[in-house]
N, C-alpha and C positions, 0 to 999 in steps of 0.2 A: 504494500500500500504506500502510496505517495505521502510523505510526511505533511505536506501542505493540506492534503485532503483531511487527514486525521486532526490537524490543528483547527481547520475550519469547522469540522464537525463538533469538536470539543468546545470551541468558543461559542458555537451556535447553541449548544445544549446549556452551557452555563449562563449565557446571556438571556435565554428564554425564561419567562416567568412560570413555566409549567413545572419545572423541577422542584422548587420550594413548595408549590401547592401539592404536588404528589407526595412529597415527604411529610407535609403537614397532615394530610388525610390518612396517610399510611400509619404514622405514629398515633394519630388520633383515634384510629380504629383498633389498634392492638390492645389497649387497656380494656375497653369495653368487651371485646371478644373474649379475652381471658376471664373477665369478671362473669360474663354470661355462662361460660363453660364451668367455672367454679360454682356458681349458684346452682346450675343444673345438676352437677355432680353431688353437691351437698344435699340438695332437696330430694334427690332419688335415694341417697343414703338415709336421710331422715325418714322418708316414707317406708323404706325397708325395715327400719328399726321400730317404727310405730305406725302401722298401716291405718289405724283408726283415725289418726290425725292427718291423713292424706289430703283431704280437701282443704283444710286450713293451711297446711304447708304449701300446697300448690298455689293457693291465692297469694301468699306472701312471696313465693318464688316469682310468679308472674309480675307482681308489683315491683320487686327489686330488679328484675330483668328490664322492665320498662325504664326505670331510673338509670340503669347502666347504658341502655340504648340512647338515652337523652344525651349522655356525654359524647357519644359518637356523632350525634347530630350537631352538637356544639362544634366539634372538630370540622364537620362538613361546612358549617356556616363560616367559620374562620377561613377555611380553604377557599370558599367562594368569594369572600371579601378580598382575600389576597389576589385571587385571579382577576377580579373585575375592577380593582382600584389601581 
């Protein structure tokens, strides 16, 4: 590969505003994804230990998953603000 082509491609990538936006939404979705997985695993474990409380545990799990998903939406909003400003 011609070095000038590689330099042009790298400078085009770094000068573009899409890379910071992609990194922002990427890191902004890692935490909520891990939280949702952890909540799901622990709620299944809790239901396995106490099946009678399954409906109550499921309600709290869905509520906390919604809160964790809201954090991902905040990351998306920040990424969109970065993209269009």
